GUZA-612521 format. One line per 3 residues: number of its first residue (from 1); their letters; for each residue y, z, x of N, C-alpha, C. Coordinates in nm, 3 decimals. Layout:
N
NUM) a) Y/Z/X/Y/Z/X/Y/Z/X; ...
//
This chain:
305
1) mel) 1.903/-0.101/-0.621/1.944/0.038/-0.614/1.852/0.113/-0.517; 1.909/0.198/-0.433/1.833/0.261/-0.327/1.847/0.413/-0.329; 1.740/0.478/-0.286/1.741/0.622/-0.264/1.701/0.645/-0.119
4) vih) 1.788/0.707/-0.040/1.765/0.725/0.103/1.736/0.872/0.132; 1.624/0.897/0.201/1.581/1.033/0.230/1.550/1.045/0.379; 1.598/1.149/0.443/1.568/1.176/0.583/1.440/1.258/0.595
7) qqi) 1.362/1.227/0.697/1.243/1.304/0.729/1.239/1.327/0.880; 1.227/1.452/0.920/1.217/1.487/1.061/1.078/1.544/1.089; 1.011/1.485/1.187/0.874/1.525/1.221/0.871/1.567/1.366
10) yys) 0.816/1.686/1.390/0.813/1.741/1.526/0.669/1.768/1.568; 0.627/1.704/1.678/0.498/1.730/1.742/0.523/1.825/1.859; 0.460/1.940/1.860/0.493/2.043/1.959/0.409/2.030/2.087
13) nkn) 0.375/1.908/2.126/0.299/1.889/2.250/0.377/1.940/2.370; 0.307/2.004/2.462/0.371/2.051/2.584/0.363/1.949/2.697; 0.264/1.861/2.690/0.245/1.760/2.794/0.290/1.623/2.745
16) lvp) 0.306/1.533/2.841/0.348/1.397/2.806/0.241/1.329/2.722; 0.286/1.245/2.629/0.197/1.172/2.540/0.211/1.023/2.568; 0.101/0.951/2.582/0.110/0.806/2.608/0.192/0.735/2.500
19) lrd) 0.269/0.638/2.543/0.354/0.563/2.451/0.273/0.498/2.340; 0.154/0.450/2.375/0.070/0.383/2.276/0.038/0.478/2.159; 0.004/0.603/2.192/-0.026/0.699/2.086/0.094/0.724/1.996
22) vae) 0.211/0.735/2.057/0.333/0.759/1.980/0.362/0.640/1.889; 0.352/0.519/1.946/0.380/0.398/1.868/0.282/0.384/1.752; 0.153/0.407/1.779/0.053/0.395/1.674/0.074/0.500/1.566
25) sll) 0.114/0.620/1.606/0.135/0.725/1.506/0.255/0.693/1.418; 0.359/0.635/1.478/0.477/0.597/1.400/0.443/0.487/1.299; 0.369/0.388/1.343/0.329/0.280/1.253/0.237/0.332/1.143
28) ale) 0.149/0.425/1.179/0.059/0.483/1.080/0.137/0.568/0.979; 0.236/0.643/1.029/0.318/0.723/0.939/0.395/0.633/0.842; 0.446/0.523/0.895/0.513/0.426/0.807/0.418/0.376/0.699
31) avi) 0.294/0.346/0.739/0.196/0.295/0.644/0.163/0.399/0.537; 0.155/0.526/0.576/0.131/0.633/0.479/0.247/0.640/0.380; 0.369/0.636/0.433/0.488/0.644/0.347/0.493/0.524/0.251
34) rqs) 0.449/0.409/0.298/0.449/0.290/0.212/0.351/0.304/0.096; 0.255/0.393/0.107/0.164/0.419/-0.004/0.216/0.527/-0.098; 0.328/0.589/-0.064/0.379/0.701/-0.142/0.439/0.665/-0.277
37) pdv) 0.494/0.542/-0.299/0.549/0.514/-0.432/0.450/0.534/-0.546; 0.322/0.501/-0.525/0.222/0.524/-0.630/0.206/0.673/-0.658; 0.216/0.754/-0.553/0.204/0.899/-0.570/0.325/0.953/-0.644
40) lda) 0.445/0.908/-0.607/0.566/0.954/-0.674/0.567/0.912/-0.821; 0.512/0.794/-0.848/0.505/0.749/-0.987/0.406/0.834/-1.067; 0.301/0.883/-0.999/0.205/0.971/-1.067/0.269/1.108/-1.097
43) lfp) 0.354/1.155/-1.005/0.420/1.284/-1.025/0.534/1.274/-1.126; 0.601/1.157/-1.128/0.714/1.135/-1.219/0.689/1.005/-1.295; 0.603/1.009/-1.398/0.558/0.887/-1.466/0.672/0.801/-1.518
46) gtk) 0.653/0.671/-1.503/0.748/0.575/-1.556/0.857/0.533/-1.461; 0.864/0.599/-1.345/0.967/0.564/-1.247/0.906/0.470/-1.145; 0.937/0.344/-1.157/0.877/0.242/-1.071/0.964/0.216/-0.948
49) iss) 0.903/0.226/-0.831/0.971/0.195/-0.706/0.930/0.055/-0.663; 1.028/-0.031/-0.641/0.999/-0.171/-0.607/0.945/-0.186/-0.465; 1.003/-0.114/-0.371/0.960/-0.124/-0.232/1.010/-0.003/-0.155
52) vdv) 0.958/0.013/-0.033/1.000/0.123/0.052/1.014/0.073/0.195; 1.121/0.113/0.262/1.146/0.078/0.402/1.160/0.206/0.482; 1.112/0.202/0.607/1.118/0.318/0.694/1.188/0.279/0.823
55) fin) 1.289/0.358/0.862/1.367/0.330/0.983/1.367/0.452/1.075; 1.378/0.428/1.204/1.393/0.537/1.300/1.542/0.563/1.319; 1.584/0.684/1.289/1.723/0.723/1.310/1.741/0.778/1.450
58) elk) 1.641/0.853/1.499/1.647/0.910/1.633/1.506/0.945/1.678; 1.480/0.929/1.807/1.350/0.961/1.865/1.372/1.031/1.998; 1.318/1.152/2.014/1.332/1.229/2.137/1.196/1.243/2.204
61) sds) 1.195/1.236/2.335/1.070/1.240/2.411/1.031/1.380/2.456; 1.120/1.479/2.437/1.085/1.617/2.470/0.991/1.668/2.361; 0.862/1.683/2.397/0.757/1.686/2.296/0.771/1.554/2.221
64) iwe) 0.758/1.551/2.089/0.788/1.431/2.012/0.867/1.474/1.891; 0.987/1.427/1.881/1.075/1.460/1.769/1.122/1.329/1.708; 1.084/1.309/1.581/1.115/1.183/1.513/1.205/1.209/1.393
67) dli) 1.315/1.139/1.388/1.405/1.147/1.273/1.398/1.012/1.202; 1.340/1.013/1.082/1.319/0.888/1.008/1.409/0.881/0.886; 1.441/0.761/0.848/1.512/0.735/0.723/1.417/0.656/0.633
70) vkf) 1.388/0.713/0.517/1.300/0.647/0.420/1.387/0.596/0.306; 1.381/0.467/0.282/1.464/0.405/0.179/1.374/0.351/0.067; 1.385/0.413/-0.050/1.313/0.366/-0.168/1.403/0.270/-0.246
73) vfg) 1.352/0.155/-0.280/1.428/0.054/-0.351/1.377/0.046/-0.495; 1.471/0.056/-0.590/1.437/0.054/-0.732/1.481/-0.078/-0.794; 1.414/-0.115/-0.902/1.447/-0.240/-0.968/1.578/-0.236/-1.042
76) sqq) 1.622/-0.115/-1.077/1.747/-0.104/-1.153/1.806/0.035/-1.134; 1.934/0.050/-1.165/2.000/0.180/-1.159/1.936/0.276/-1.260; 1.890/0.222/-1.372/1.827/0.306/-1.474/1.703/0.375/-1.420
79) kld) 1.620/0.299/-1.347/1.498/0.357/-1.291/1.531/0.466/-1.189; 1.633/0.442/-1.108/1.674/0.543/-1.011/1.725/0.668/-1.082; 1.805/0.649/-1.186/1.857/0.764/-1.261/1.745/0.842/-1.326
82) eli) 1.642/0.770/-1.376/1.529/0.837/-1.439/1.456/0.927/-1.339; 1.438/0.877/-1.215/1.372/0.958/-1.114/1.454/1.081/-1.081; 1.584/1.062/-1.061/1.671/1.175/-1.024/1.674/1.279/-1.135
85) nni) 1.684/1.234/-1.261/1.685/1.328/-1.373/1.552/1.401/-1.384; 1.443/1.329/-1.363/1.311/1.388/-1.371/1.293/1.495/-1.265; 1.337/1.463/-1.144/1.326/1.559/-1.034/1.419/1.678/-1.057
88) rer) 1.539/1.651/-1.111/1.633/1.760/-1.135/1.575/1.860/-1.235; 1.508/1.807/-1.338/1.449/1.894/-1.439/1.336/1.978/-1.381; 1.256/1.919/-1.296/1.139/1.990/-1.243/1.175/2.081/-1.126
91) vgm) 1.260/2.032/-1.036/1.284/2.101/-0.911/1.410/2.186/-0.916; 1.499/2.156/-1.009/1.622/2.234/-1.018/1.717/2.203/-0.905; 1.724/2.074/-0.865/1.816/2.036/-0.757/1.895/1.914/-0.802
94) dnl) 2.006/1.890/-0.735/2.092/1.779/-0.774/2.023/1.645/-0.758; 1.957/1.627/-0.645/1.880/1.503/-0.626/1.786/1.519/-0.509; 1.698/1.424/-0.497/1.593/1.430/-0.395/1.651/1.420/-0.254
97) vrn) 1.766/1.356/-0.241/1.826/1.336/-0.109/1.861/1.470/-0.045; 1.909/1.564/-0.126/1.955/1.692/-0.071/1.838/1.786/-0.039; 1.721/1.751/-0.086/1.604/1.835/-0.059/1.486/1.746/-0.025
100) pkl) 1.470/1.710/0.103/1.361/1.621/0.143/1.225/1.689/0.146; 1.221/1.816/0.105/1.097/1.894/0.111/0.986/1.829/0.030; 1.022/1.776/-0.087/0.920/1.719/-0.175/0.850/1.601/-0.109
103) lsi) 0.927/1.511/-0.049/0.865/1.396/0.017/0.779/1.442/0.134; 0.822/1.544/0.207/0.741/1.598/0.317/0.607/1.647/0.265; 0.609/1.717/0.153/0.485/1.768/0.094/0.394/1.653/0.054
106) vii) 0.452/1.550/-0.005/0.372/1.433/-0.045/0.307/1.369/0.077; 0.384/1.352/0.184/0.332/1.287/0.305/0.219/1.370/0.366; 0.243/1.500/0.382/0.141/1.587/0.442/0.014/1.587/0.358
109) tmv) 0.031/1.598/0.226/-0.086/1.602/0.138/-0.162/1.470/0.144; -0.091/1.358/0.159/-0.157/1.228/0.172/-0.235/1.221/0.304; -0.177/1.276/0.411/-0.249/1.279/0.539/-0.378/1.359/0.526
112) fag) -0.368/1.476/0.462/-0.489/1.557/0.441/-0.588/1.485/0.350; -0.537/1.418/0.248/-0.627/1.346/0.157/-0.702/1.237/0.230; -0.632/1.165/0.320/-0.698/1.061/0.398/-0.804/1.117/0.491
115) aty) -0.771/1.225/0.560/-0.867/1.287/0.652/-0.987/1.341/0.575; -0.962/1.403/0.461/-1.071/1.460/0.382/-1.161/1.350/0.329; -1.101/1.239/0.283/-1.180/1.127/0.231/-1.277/1.076/0.337
118) fml) -1.230/1.067/0.461/-1.319/1.021/0.567/-1.426/1.124/0.598; -1.387/1.251/0.606/-1.481/1.354/0.648/-1.590/1.380/0.545; -1.564/1.350/0.419/-1.667/1.363/0.318/-1.782/1.266/0.343
121) rdk) -1.753/1.155/0.411/-1.856/1.055/0.440/-1.906/1.064/0.583; -1.844/1.152/0.663/-1.879/1.162/0.804/-1.991/1.265/0.822; -2.108/1.219/0.858/-2.223/1.308/0.874/-2.203/1.405/0.991
124) kat) -2.113/1.371/1.084/-2.090/1.457/1.199/-1.992/1.569/1.170; -1.918/1.559/1.061/-1.819/1.661/1.028/-1.889/1.791/0.989; -1.848/1.901/1.049/-1.910/2.030/1.023/-1.843/2.100/0.905
127) peq) -1.912/2.194/0.841/-1.848/2.272/0.734/-1.724/2.345/0.782; -1.724/2.389/0.908/-1.609/2.459/0.962/-1.487/2.367/0.970; -1.509/2.243/1.013/-1.398/2.146/1.018/-1.340/2.123/0.880
130) kst) -1.428/2.102/0.784/-1.384/2.073/0.648/-1.308/2.191/0.588; -1.357/2.312/0.610/-1.292/2.430/0.552/-1.156/2.456/0.618; -1.146/2.428/0.748/-1.018/2.446/0.818/-0.911/2.354/0.760
133) iea) -0.947/2.227/0.742/-0.852/2.130/0.686/-0.819/2.165/0.542; -0.919/2.205/0.466/-0.898/2.239/0.325/-0.803/2.357/0.309; -0.816/2.457/0.398/-0.729/2.574/0.390/-0.583/2.537/0.414
136) nnn) -0.559/2.455/0.515/-0.423/2.410/0.545/-0.369/2.324/0.430; -0.455/2.237/0.379/-0.416/2.150/0.269/-0.380/2.231/0.145; -0.459/2.334/0.115/-0.432/2.417/-0.003/-0.296/2.486/0.007
139) tii) -0.258/2.525/0.129/-0.127/2.587/0.148/-0.015/2.491/0.109; -0.025/2.366/0.155/0.077/2.266/0.124/0.075/2.233/-0.025; -0.044/2.221/-0.082/-0.056/2.189/-0.225/0.007/2.298/-0.310
142) nig) -0.015/2.423/-0.275/0.043/2.534/-0.352/0.195/2.532/-0.345; 0.250/2.495/-0.229/0.396/2.485/-0.218/0.447/2.374/-0.309; 0.380/2.257/-0.303/0.423/2.145/-0.386/0.407/2.173/-0.534
145) agl) 0.296/2.235/-0.570/0.273/2.267/-0.711/0.377/2.366/-0.763; 0.411/2.464/-0.680/0.513/2.560/-0.720/0.649/2.495/-0.733; 0.680/2.401/-0.644/0.809/2.333/-0.648/0.826/2.254/-0.777
148) lef) 0.718/2.191/-0.822/0.724/2.105/-0.940/0.671/2.173/-1.066; 0.632/2.300/-1.053/0.577/2.375/-1.166/0.453/2.308/-1.223; 0.366/2.264/-1.132/0.236/2.209/-1.168/0.129/2.312/-1.137
151) dal) 0.015/2.298/-1.203/-0.104/2.368/-1.158/-0.148/2.307/-1.026; -0.196/2.389/-0.932/-0.231/2.340/-0.799/-0.337/2.230/-0.805; -0.440/2.250/-0.887/-0.545/2.150/-0.898/-0.492/2.020/-0.958
154) efk) -0.399/2.031/-1.052/-0.339/1.913/-1.113/-0.255/1.837/-1.009; -0.178/1.912/-0.932/-0.095/1.849/-0.829/-0.181/1.774/-0.728; -0.289/1.837/-0.682/-0.379/1.775/-0.586/-0.445/1.651/-0.646
157) ali) -0.491/1.662/-0.770/-0.558/1.550/-0.835/-0.464/1.432/-0.855; -0.339/1.459/-0.890/-0.243/1.352/-0.911/-0.219/1.273/-0.783; -0.202/1.346/-0.671/-0.175/1.278/-0.545/-0.296/1.200/-0.497
160) ega) -0.412/1.266/-0.495/-0.532/1.198/-0.445/-0.574/1.083/-0.536; -0.555/1.098/-0.666/-0.593/0.993/-0.759/-0.500/0.874/-0.757; -0.376/0.895/-0.712/-0.279/0.786/-0.712/-0.298/0.690/-0.595
163) vkd) -0.367/0.733/-0.491/-0.386/0.648/-0.373/-0.489/0.541/-0.405; -0.448/0.416/-0.394/-0.537/0.305/-0.431/-0.629/0.265/-0.316; -0.577/0.261/-0.195/-0.657/0.218/-0.080/-0.686/0.340/0.007
166) kdt) -0.794/0.409/-0.025/-0.826/0.533/0.046/-0.876/0.507/0.188; -0.943/0.396/0.211/-0.990/0.364/0.345/-0.873/0.346/0.440; -0.771/0.271/0.396/-0.653/0.250/0.479/-0.579/0.382/0.503
169) lar) -0.568/0.463/0.398/-0.502/0.592/0.414/-0.577/0.678/0.516; -0.710/0.678/0.512/-0.789/0.758/0.605/-0.763/0.717/0.749; -0.762/0.587/0.774/-0.740/0.538/0.910/-0.601/0.576/0.960
172) nai) -0.501/0.563/0.874/-0.365/0.594/0.916/-0.345/0.744/0.931; -0.411/0.824/0.848/-0.399/0.969/0.861/-0.446/1.017/0.997; -0.557/0.962/1.045/-0.609/1.002/1.176/-0.514/0.958/1.287
175) kvv) -0.453/0.842/1.272/-0.358/0.794/1.374/-0.231/0.878/1.376; -0.189/0.927/1.259/-0.067/1.008/1.253/-0.082/1.133/1.339; -0.198/1.197/1.335/-0.215/1.324/1.406/-0.266/1.306/1.549
178) rpa) -0.302/1.184/1.586/-0.367/1.163/1.717/-0.285/1.213/1.835; -0.152/1.191/1.841/-0.077/1.244/1.957/-0.093/1.395/1.973; -0.096/1.469/1.862/-0.107/1.615/1.870/-0.246/1.659/1.913
181) krd) -0.347/1.576/1.895/-0.483/1.614/1.935/-0.496/1.625/2.086; -0.402/1.571/2.160/-0.407/1.580/2.307/-0.374/1.721/2.356; -0.315/1.802/2.270/-0.279/1.939/2.307/-0.344/2.033/2.206
184) pda) -0.437/2.119/2.247/-0.507/2.205/2.150/-0.416/2.302/2.078; -0.296/2.325/2.130/-0.202/2.419/2.066/-0.092/2.347/1.989; -0.097/2.215/1.983/0.012/2.139/1.920/-0.001/2.141/1.768
187) sit) 0.113/2.146/1.703/0.121/2.138/1.558/0.216/2.024/1.522; 0.221/1.989/1.393/0.315/1.888/1.344/0.393/1.953/1.231; 0.524/1.963/1.249/0.609/2.030/1.151/0.709/1.932/1.093
190) fng) 0.735/1.944/0.964/0.828/1.854/0.895/0.958/1.927/0.863; 1.068/1.863/0.899/1.203/1.908/0.864/1.232/2.051/0.909; 1.173/2.092/1.020/1.201/2.223/1.075/1.153/2.338/0.989
193) nse) 1.067/2.311/0.892/1.019/2.413/0.799/0.878/2.454/0.842; 0.864/2.577/0.886/0.735/2.624/0.938/0.626/2.626/0.831; 0.667/2.627/0.703/0.567/2.621/0.596/0.505/2.481/0.586
196) lmi) 0.584/2.380/0.621/0.538/2.242/0.607/0.479/2.196/0.740; 0.364/2.252/0.771/0.304/2.230/0.903/0.158/2.187/0.890; 0.120/2.089/0.973/-0.021/2.061/0.998/-0.057/2.144/1.120
199) tpa) -0.139/2.243/1.101/-0.163/2.344/1.203/-0.247/2.289/1.319; -0.240/2.355/1.435/-0.324/2.313/1.548/-0.472/2.310/1.512; -0.517/2.409/1.435/-0.659/2.415/1.398/-0.698/2.293/1.314
202) siq) -0.612/2.255/1.219/-0.642/2.139/1.135/-0.643/2.010/1.217; -0.547/1.999/1.308/-0.538/1.879/1.391/-0.664/1.863/1.476; -0.708/1.973/1.535/-0.827/1.966/1.619/-0.954/1.944/1.535
205) amp) -0.950/1.985/1.407/-1.067/1.965/1.320/-1.081/1.821/1.274; -0.972/1.746/1.279/-0.977/1.607/1.235/-1.045/1.520/1.341; -1.113/1.413/1.298/-1.180/1.325/1.394/-1.080/1.253/1.484
208) qvi) -1.124/1.220/1.605/-1.039/1.148/1.699/-1.021/1.003/1.657; -1.131/0.942/1.613/-1.127/0.802/1.571/-1.213/0.787/1.446; -1.189/0.678/1.374/-1.272/0.643/1.261/-1.351/0.519/1.299
211) pep) -1.483/0.531/1.311/-1.562/0.414/1.349/-1.558/0.306/1.243; -1.574/0.182/1.287/-1.581/0.072/1.192/-1.703/0.092/1.103; -1.687/0.073/0.973/-1.802/0.094/0.885/-1.912/-0.007/0.911
214) ede) -2.036/0.041/0.907/-2.148/-0.050/0.923/-2.165/-0.133/0.797; -2.208/-0.256/0.815/-2.230/-0.343/0.700/-2.337/-0.282/0.611; -2.304/-0.272/0.483/-2.404/-0.227/0.387/-2.503/-0.340/0.364
217) qfv) -2.630/-0.312/0.378/-2.731/-0.415/0.367/-2.843/-0.369/0.273; -2.909/-0.466/0.213/-3.026/-0.437/0.133/-3.121/-0.555/0.141; -3.246/-0.532/0.105/-3.352/-0.630/0.124/-3.408/-0.672/-0.011
220) edf) -3.441/-0.801/-0.021/-3.500/-0.852/-0.144/-3.606/-0.956/-0.108; -3.721/-0.950/-0.177/-3.830/-1.045/-0.154/-3.827/-1.158/-0.257; -3.860/-1.280/-0.210/-3.870/-1.398/-0.296/-4.006/-1.462/-0.271
223) pai) -4.096/-1.461/-0.370/-4.231/-1.514/-0.349/-4.235/-1.664/-0.327; -4.139/-1.739/-0.382/-4.135/-1.885/-0.365/-3.993/-1.933/-0.387; -3.926/-1.977/-0.281/-3.788/-2.021/-0.291/-3.767/-2.140/-0.198
226) dle) -3.681/-2.233/-0.238/-3.654/-2.353/-0.158/-3.575/-2.318/-0.033; -3.619/-2.374/0.079/-3.551/-2.357/0.208/-3.520/-2.495/0.265; -3.403/-2.511/0.325/-3.364/-2.634/0.392/-3.337/-2.605/0.539
229) ira) -3.414/-2.665/0.627/-3.401/-2.640/0.770/-3.271/-2.703/0.822; -3.196/-2.625/0.899/-3.071/-2.674/0.959/-3.072/-2.667/1.111; -3.156/-2.580/1.169/-3.164/-2.570/1.315/-3.303/-2.520/1.351
232) tdl) -3.355/-2.568/1.465/-3.491/-2.531/1.507/-3.493/-2.495/1.655; -3.598/-2.420/1.692/-3.622/-2.386/1.832/-3.771/-2.356/1.846; -3.845/-2.454/1.895/-3.990/-2.439/1.904/-4.033/-2.336/2.009
235) dst) -3.941/-2.294/2.093/-3.974/-2.195/2.196/-3.961/-2.052/2.145; -3.910/-2.035/2.025/-3.892/-1.900/1.972/-3.907/-1.902/1.821; -3.962/-1.795/1.767/-3.970/-1.781/1.621/-3.861/-1.687/1.567
238) krg) -3.780/-1.629/1.660/-3.678/-1.534/1.619/-3.536/-1.584/1.640; -3.519/-1.675/1.734/-3.384/-1.722/1.767/-3.376/-1.874/1.754; -3.259/-1.921/1.720/-3.234/-2.064/1.718/-3.264/-2.134/1.587
241) wav) -3.322/-2.062/1.492/-3.356/-2.121/1.363/-3.248/-2.086/1.260; -3.222/-2.182/1.172/-3.126/-2.160/1.064/-3.168/-2.240/0.943; -3.141/-2.185/0.826/-3.174/-2.253/0.701/-3.058/-2.239/0.602
244) vvp) -3.060/-2.324/0.503/-2.978/-2.305/0.384/-3.074/-2.273/0.270; -3.039/-2.172/0.194/-3.119/-2.135/0.076/-3.033/-2.169/-0.046; -3.052/-2.289/-0.103/-2.962/-2.335/-0.210/-2.946/-2.237/-0.325
247) elg) -3.051/-2.166/-0.356/-3.044/-2.072/-0.468/-2.950/-1.955/-0.437; -2.926/-1.929/-0.308/-2.845/-1.813/-0.269/-2.708/-1.850/-0.214; -2.684/-1.979/-0.188/-2.555/-2.020/-0.135/-2.564/-2.145/-0.051
250) knr) -2.447/-2.190/-0.003/-2.440/-2.315/0.072/-2.433/-2.294/0.223; -2.412/-2.173/0.268/-2.394/-2.148/0.410/-2.528/-2.135/0.484; -2.525/-2.171/0.612/-2.643/-2.154/0.696/-2.671/-2.007/0.720
253) vrl) -2.800/-1.974/0.721/-2.842/-1.836/0.742/-2.945/-1.834/0.854; -2.938/-1.732/0.937/-3.035/-1.719/1.045/-3.176/-1.701/0.989; -3.272/-1.768/1.052/-3.411/-1.764/1.007/-3.501/-1.707/1.115
256) qid) -3.590/-1.617/1.074/-3.697/-1.571/1.161/-3.830/-1.610/1.096; -3.928/-1.644/1.181/-4.055/-1.695/1.132/-4.167/-1.597/1.167; -4.253/-1.571/1.071/-4.368/-1.485/1.096/-4.454/-1.546/1.206
259) psi) -4.501/-1.463/1.301/-4.581/-1.516/1.413/-4.706/-1.592/1.368; -4.753/-1.566/1.247/-4.875/-1.634/1.199/-4.848/-1.779/1.158; -4.722/-1.820/1.150/-4.686/-1.955/1.107/-4.662/-2.042/1.231
262) npe) -4.721/-2.160/1.233/-4.697/-2.257/1.339/-4.561/-2.321/1.318; -4.464/-2.296/1.406/-4.329/-2.348/1.384/-4.323/-2.500/1.382; -4.420/-2.567/1.446/-4.417/-2.714/1.446/-4.439/-2.771/1.307
265) iia) -4.505/-2.694/1.220/-4.531/-2.743/1.085/-4.400/-2.764/1.008; -4.301/-2.678/1.033/-4.177/-2.686/0.955/-4.061/-2.745/1.035; -4.081/-2.768/1.164/-3.970/-2.812/1.249/-3.907/-2.943/1.204
268) eqr) -3.989/-3.034/1.153/-3.938/-3.165/1.114/-3.912/-3.176/0.965; -3.927/-3.067/0.893/-3.912/-3.073/0.747/-3.767/-3.048/0.706; -3.728/-3.120/0.603/-3.595/-3.099/0.550/-3.594/-2.987/0.445
271) rfk) -3.700/-2.982/0.365/-3.701/-2.886/0.254/-3.845/-2.848/0.220; -3.868/-2.721/0.193/-3.999/-2.673/0.150/-3.982/-2.537/0.083; -4.089/-2.492/0.020/-4.087/-2.361/-0.045/-4.153/-2.259/0.047
274) gsv) -4.096/-2.140/0.050/-4.152/-2.035/0.132/-4.146/-1.900/0.063; -4.236/-1.813/0.104/-4.231/-1.673/0.062/-4.149/-1.600/0.167; -4.036/-1.544/0.126/-3.942/-1.489/0.224/-3.895/-1.350/0.184
277) tvi) -3.848/-1.278/0.286/-3.772/-1.155/0.267/-3.630/-1.183/0.316; -3.531/-1.153/0.233/-3.391/-1.182/0.266/-3.315/-1.050/0.280; -3.242/-1.039/0.391/-3.152/-0.926/0.411/-3.012/-0.970/0.368
280) fgy) -2.956/-0.897/0.272/-2.824/-0.930/0.219/-2.719/-0.832/0.272; -2.596/-0.880/0.278/-2.480/-0.796/0.307/-2.367/-0.839/0.216; -2.245/-0.798/0.250/-2.128/-0.834/0.171/-2.023/-0.897/0.262
283) dkq) -1.953/-0.998/0.208/-1.844/-1.057/0.285/-1.715/-0.980/0.258; -1.602/-1.029/0.311/-1.476/-0.957/0.299/-1.427/-0.950/0.155; -1.475/-1.040/0.071/-1.438/-1.038/-0.071/-1.538/-0.959/-0.154
286) nnk) -1.627/-0.886/-0.084/-1.729/-0.802/-0.148/-1.831/-0.883/-0.227; -1.852/-1.009/-0.185/-1.954/-1.092/-0.247/-2.087/-1.072/-0.174; -2.195/-1.067/-0.248/-2.328/-1.053/-0.192/-2.367/-1.184/-0.122
289) vpk) -2.403/-1.176/0.006/-2.438/-1.296/0.083/-2.562/-1.269/0.168; -2.649/-1.371/0.185/-2.766/-1.353/0.272/-2.725/-1.351/0.419; -2.783/-1.259/0.495/-2.754/-1.245/0.637/-2.871/-1.291/0.724
292) lvf) -2.993/-1.273/0.675/-3.112/-1.309/0.751/-3.225/-1.342/0.655; -3.299/-1.451/0.687/-3.416/-1.489/0.609/-3.539/-1.477/0.698; -3.637/-1.401/0.650/-3.762/-1.387/0.725/-3.871/-1.462/0.648
295) lrk) -3.920/-1.571/0.709/-4.023/-1.653/0.646/-4.160/-1.592/0.670; -4.223/-1.546/0.562/-4.353/-1.481/0.574/-4.468/-1.579/0.551; -4.445/-1.678/0.465/-4.556/-1.768/0.432/-4.499/-1.897/0.373
298) ivd) -4.565/-2.010/0.406/-4.532/-2.137/0.343/-4.617/-2.148/0.217; -4.556/-2.184/0.105/-4.630/-2.177/-0.022/-4.649/-2.312/-0.090; -4.613/-2.425/-0.023/-4.637/-2.554/-0.084/-4.732/-2.635/0.003
301) ela) -4.732/-2.768/-0.014/-4.832/-2.852/0.053/-4.823/-2.848/0.204; -4.713/-2.805/0.261/-4.703/-2.799/0.408/-4.807/-2.704/0.466; -4.843/-2.602/0.389/-4.937/-2.503/0.440/-5.072/-2.563/0.469
304) nq) -5.101/-2.679/0.410/-5.233/-2.742/0.430/-5.232/-2.847/0.540; -5.115/-2.867/0.603/-5.108/-2.971/0.705/-5.162/-2.920/0.840
//
């Protein structure tokens, strides 16, 4: 069972926009919409959406005018009926198809939520940037809260709390607005409704790009731990060395040697104990892994050789 909703998005750029920016913004907008079922379920509890598809109905190059078709797929007719009845009770309309305003509000609020999530961690973001975006966001939130007869803070909390992958949302939110950032006077309007607008000031306040996050690292000292040599370089104490630290894992780790240690003493050794400092990071599965081992001292019989 499907629910089909039209969404029209207008970027008021006066100058030509590179195709790459337009393509990336469309893909990012699709990605934002694909995260919306969790938000809709938070607003209308118990209505499960199985999947969502986004299609281009029409695209115009005069400025940027996008006509999209959003298709929500439900597991059963009952679930679809539950959503329509729930919306009818709250919004006072026959169905969501005849009033795409609600989905527009959800999308815009998600874009603001993504941008805000990033800017809260961005040390370069100024208070003025944050307040500009917040003011525009509050306008949209108040419209949505009034439409559904929610308290504004409740409406905002429901949408922001429903988003599971905030990092992905932040990246896509910035890409959605990127074409408009090329024109300081450009805005983004949904469905021809001037109330449902991401203003030029908000667009310019958003960051141009989101840098790749730096690896989170921390340091830990081990007074005596087994090391297994896997690679050596007698010409350097900083490069070319690698060890396995069985207590910490099976993978090879880069090794640096304190200048006070004669590298020839350990070059031919398979295993020995050392006093080390280990720099840890996280892998893609968020597992703690050693990134660098700094050998400060040999602590077994090798030290006497």
